[in-house]
C-alpha positions, 0 to 999 in steps of 0.5 A, spaced: 744 222 518 742 215 520 736 212 516 737 204 518 738 201 524 744 197 521 748 203 522 748 203 529 752 196 532 747 192 536 752 193 542 750 201 543 743 199 545 743 198 553 737 194 553 732 191 548 725 192 546 724 185 548 727 186 555 723 193 556 716 189 555 718 183 559 720 188 565 713 192 564 709 185 564 712 182 570 712 189 574 704 189 572 703 182 573 706 183 580 702 189 582 695 188 579 695 180 580 700 179 585 704 174 581 710 171 585 713 168 578 712 168 571 712 161 567 713 161 560 712 155 555 717 154 549 718 149 544 725 145 546 727 146 538 726 154 539 733 156 540 731 164 539 726 164 544 730 160 549 736 164 548 731 170 549 728 168 556 734 164 558 740 168 556 738 175 555 732 176 561 735 171 566 729 166 566 731 159 568 729 152 565 725 149 571 722 143 567 722 140 559 715 137 557 715 131 553 710 131 547 709 139 548 704 140 542 700 134 544 700 136 551 698 143 550 693 142 544 690 136 545 684 139 550 683 144 544 683 139 539 678 134 542 673 140 542 674 141 534 673 134 532 
């Protein structure tokens, strides 16, 4: 009897949980909101997220935003200050 995932090689899984969630999300966004595409924002230093989205889920890098945190957080920081 298997008690832990470590006994099953990763290659035995045909699709990961993240792939299932992403595909369901894309389908829901397309059917409910008529979304034509999905836009994700990930830090350039977040190699795990980039690997997941680009290599596993097939997303493409459309643009790199300089000063990512400053660009996205500045409206919130202005409200707090």
